[in-house]
N, C-alpha and C positions, 0 to 999 in steps of 0.2 A: 278265496280270500278277497276281501274288499279293502280299499284304502279309505274307508270312511272314518272320520275323526269323531270320537265319542262326544266331544263338546259341541259339535255342530247340531247334534240331535237331542242332547240332554243338558240339564242345568244342575246346579248344586242341590236344588230341592229334590230332584230325582235321586241323586246319590244318597242323600240323607234318608229318603223314603226307603230305598233299597237296603240301607244299613239297619234301620230300625224295624221295618215291616216288609221283609222280602217277599213273603207269600202274597200279601195283599197287593203290593206294587206289581209283582209279576202278573197277577190276575187282572189288574186294571190296565196295565201298560203294554201287554203283549197280546198277540192274536190268540184266538182259541184253537187254532189249527196247529198246535205245537207238536203233535205226535205223541206216541205212547211214552217214549223215554223222557220227553219234556215233562209230562204230567207225573210220571213216576218220580222224577227229580224234584218237581214242585211239591209233591206230597211228603217225601222222605228227607230230602236234603236241599232246600232252596238256595242256601248260600253256595253250595258246591255247584249247583246248576247255573247260578249267576256267573261264577268264576269260569266255568266251561264255555258259556255263551260269550263272555267277555274275551276269552282267549281266541275263540273262533273269529269273532267279528273285529276285534280291535288290537290284535297282537302286532300288526304292522305299524299302527300309528300311535298307540298309547300304551307302550310297554310298562311304564310305571303304574298306570291304573290297573293293568292286568296283574302285575305282581302284588299290588295292594289287595286286589280282589281275592287272589289265592291265599294271602296271609289271613285276610278276614274270614274266608271260607273255612280254612283248616282250623284256625283258632276258635272261631264261633261254633262250628259243629262239634268239636271235641268238648268245649265247655258246656254246651247244651246237653250233650249226652251224659256228661259227668253229673250234672245237676239232676237230670231225670233218674239216673241210676241211684243216686243218694236218696232221692225222695221216695223211690219205690223200695 
């Protein structure tokens, strides 16, 4: 675990990009050596992957941001799956 503050590395523009375009932002803003689980998460559940990464990296310094990331991940993924299920 590190004690790195989220806001020393990122801005509000990054947060908005992650909110509206999680896959594209993860593709452009992260390294390509993420490993199998990273790419599996990127493909199937990018919001959940972002919440897991936020928990690992920032749970010591930005607990409010981590909680909001989990709320966003769980609500966004369930809404997305419901819309897909209705369309099919």
